[in-house]
C-alpha positions as CSV (number, residue, x, y, z in Angstrom):
1,M,-65.6,135.2,24.7
2,A,-67.0,131.7,24.5
3,K,-67.6,130.0,21.2
4,Y,-70.5,127.6,21.9
5,A,-71.1,124.5,19.9
6,M,-72.7,121.1,20.2
7,L,-71.3,117.6,19.5
8,I,-73.9,114.9,18.8
9,D,-73.1,111.2,18.6
10,P,-76.0,109.6,16.7
11,S,-74.7,106.1,17.4
12,R,-75.6,106.6,21.1
13,C,-79.2,107.7,20.3
14,T,-82.0,105.2,21.1
15,G,-84.8,107.4,19.7
16,C,-86.5,107.9,23.1
17,A,-87.2,111.6,22.2
18,A,-86.4,112.8,25.8
19,C,-84.4,115.7,24.2
20,G,-87.4,117.0,22.3
21,I,-89.8,116.5,25.3
22,A,-87.3,118.3,27.6
23,C,-87.1,121.2,25.1
24,Q,-90.9,121.4,24.8
25,L,-91.3,121.4,28.5
26,Q,-88.5,123.9,29.1
27,W,-89.9,126.4,26.7
28,Q,-93.6,125.5,27.2
29,L,-94.1,124.8,23.5
30,P,-97.4,123.6,22.1
31,K,-97.3,119.9,21.3
32,E,-97.0,120.6,17.5
33,M,-93.9,122.8,17.9
34,H,-90.4,121.2,18.1
35,Y,-87.1,123.0,18.2
36,N,-85.3,119.6,17.7
37,H,-86.4,116.4,16.2
38,L,-85.1,112.9,15.3
39,E,-84.9,111.6,11.7
40,F,-85.2,107.8,11.4
41,A,-83.9,105.8,8.4
42,E,-84.1,102.0,7.9
43,K,-80.9,100.6,6.5
44,G,-79.7,97.3,5.3
45,K,-81.8,94.2,4.6
46,Y,-83.0,91.4,6.8
47,P,-81.3,89.8,8.6
48,E,-78.7,92.6,8.7
49,A,-81.0,95.6,9.0
50,W,-80.7,98.5,11.4
51,L,-82.2,101.9,12.2
52,E,-80.2,105.1,11.9
53,I,-81.3,107.9,14.1
54,L,-80.2,111.5,13.5
55,P,-80.9,114.2,16.0
56,V,-81.5,117.5,14.2
57,Q,-81.9,121.1,15.4
58,C,-80.8,124.6,14.6
59,Q,-77.1,124.3,13.5
60,H,-76.2,127.8,14.7
61,C,-74.3,128.4,11.5
62,E,-71.3,130.8,11.2
63,D,-72.7,131.8,7.8
64,A,-76.4,131.5,8.7
65,P,-78.7,131.9,5.7
66,C,-81.6,132.8,8.0
67,L,-79.5,135.7,9.4
68,K,-78.4,136.9,6.0
69,H,-81.9,137.0,4.6
70,C,-83.7,138.5,7.6
71,P,-84.8,142.0,6.5
72,T,-85.1,143.4,10.0
73,D,-82.2,141.8,11.8
74,A,-84.6,140.0,14.0
75,T,-82.4,137.0,13.6
76,Y,-79.0,137.8,15.0
77,R,-75.8,136.2,16.3
78,R,-74.7,136.8,19.8
79,E,-71.0,137.3,20.5
80,D,-70.7,133.7,21.7
81,G,-72.0,132.5,18.3
82,I,-75.5,131.5,19.3
83,V,-78.0,132.5,16.6
84,D,-81.2,133.9,18.2
85,V,-84.4,135.7,17.3
86,D,-85.7,138.9,18.7
87,P,-89.5,138.6,18.4
88,E,-89.9,142.4,18.8
89,E,-88.0,143.0,15.6
90,C,-89.7,140.2,13.6
91,I,-92.2,141.2,11.0
92,E,-93.3,137.6,10.5
93,C,-92.3,137.5,6.8
94,Q,-90.9,133.9,7.3
95,I,-88.0,134.5,4.9
96,C,-85.8,132.9,7.5
97,V,-87.9,129.7,7.4
98,Q,-87.4,129.4,3.6
99,A,-83.7,130.3,3.9
100,C,-82.8,127.6,6.4
101,P,-81.4,124.5,4.6
102,Y,-81.9,122.4,7.7
103,D,-85.7,123.0,7.9
104,V,-85.6,123.8,11.7
105,R,-87.5,127.0,11.9
106,V,-91.0,126.6,13.2
107,V,-93.7,129.3,13.2
108,N,-95.3,129.9,16.5
109,Q,-99.0,129.9,15.6
110,E,-99.9,132.2,18.5
111,T,-97.4,134.9,17.7
112,G,-96.5,134.3,14.1
113,V,-92.8,134.5,14.9
114,P,-90.5,131.9,13.3
115,E,-88.7,130.3,16.3
116,K,-85.9,127.9,16.7
117,C,-83.4,126.3,19.1
118,K,-81.3,128.9,20.8
119,F,-79.0,126.5,22.7
120,C,-81.1,127.4,25.8
121,S,-79.1,130.6,25.9
122,D,-80.9,131.9,28.9
123,F,-79.6,128.9,30.9
124,V,-76.2,128.9,29.3
125,D,-75.8,132.5,30.4
126,Q,-76.3,131.2,34.0
127,G,-73.7,128.4,33.6
128,E,-76.2,125.7,32.9
129,T,-76.5,123.3,29.9
130,P,-79.3,123.1,27.3
131,A,-82.3,121.0,28.3
132,C,-81.7,118.5,25.5
133,V,-78.2,117.8,26.8
134,S,-78.9,117.5,30.5
135,T,-81.9,115.2,29.9
136,C,-80.3,112.7,27.6
137,M,-79.7,109.4,29.4
138,N,-77.3,108.2,26.8
139,E,-75.1,111.2,26.6
140,V,-75.7,111.7,22.9
141,R,-75.0,115.5,23.1
142,I,-72.1,117.5,24.5
143,F,-72.4,121.3,24.7
144,G,-69.7,123.7,25.5
145,D,-67.1,126.3,24.6
146,L,-64.8,125.4,21.7
147,D,-62.4,128.2,22.7
148,D,-61.8,126.4,26.1
149,P,-59.3,123.6,25.5
150,D,-60.3,122.0,28.8
151,S,-64.0,121.9,28.0
152,E,-65.7,118.5,27.6
153,I,-66.6,119.4,24.0
154,S,-63.1,120.4,23.1
155,K,-61.6,117.2,24.5
156,A,-64.3,115.0,22.8
157,M,-63.7,116.8,19.4
158,A,-60.0,116.2,19.7
159,K,-60.6,112.4,20.0
160,E,-63.5,111.9,17.5
161,D,-63.8,112.2,13.8
162,T,-66.7,114.6,13.1
163,Y,-68.8,115.9,10.3
164,Q,-71.4,118.7,9.8
165,L,-74.7,118.4,8.1
166,L,-74.9,119.9,4.6
167,A,-71.2,121.0,4.8
168,E,-71.4,121.6,1.1
169,E,-73.8,124.5,1.7
170,G,-71.0,126.5,3.2
171,T,-73.0,127.5,6.3
172,E,-70.3,126.3,8.7
173,P,-72.6,124.8,11.4
174,R,-71.7,124.9,15.1
175,V,-73.3,121.5,15.5
176,Y,-70.9,118.6,14.9
177,Y,-71.7,114.9,14.5
178,V,-69.5,112.0,15.5
179,L,-68.5,110.0,12.5
180,K,-68.6,106.2,13.1
181,G,-68.5,104.4,9.8
182,E,-70.3,106.4,7.2
183,K,-72.1,109.7,7.6
184,I,-75.8,109.5,8.4
185,E,-77.6,111.1,5.5
186,F,-79.7,114.1,6.3
187,S,-83.0,114.4,4.4
188,G,-83.2,118.2,4.8
189,K,-85.8,120.1,2.8
């Protein structure tokens, strides 16, 4: 069975937001709903100032607080590790929204269901890649199976130093970030 994960290299991100737009179009989300977003932080002082950009989405945690706190098991983990939501089981209590330390759950105003990135699992099941990955012109994201040593993500992870957002929370995210220099700070909740 596959063990899906994503590797994100923030140093390659230009902030164009094509990833978010592709996701919105793919899932026909209203303009106010985003499954992924970019965090911007100004660093340094003139004349040596720069902008850090951190792409953030559901981290598909091994020890997902949203899954642990869901009273109806509407939030569940697939065998391949993708954390998903069954809208038929959801009672719209929004406990998962409060439990997520990454603040990536969004409530669909039409249905009341807290939704999130699902690694485009419908397309992954057909051998395709998530919309945010295939749309990015700067190859910021790599998606694949960590259990396959020949996969692009496995090869990239073997070469790169990586870190996870809020690793101290113990959630064991399946989204990894390339470490170049210092970690980019995540603002979180």
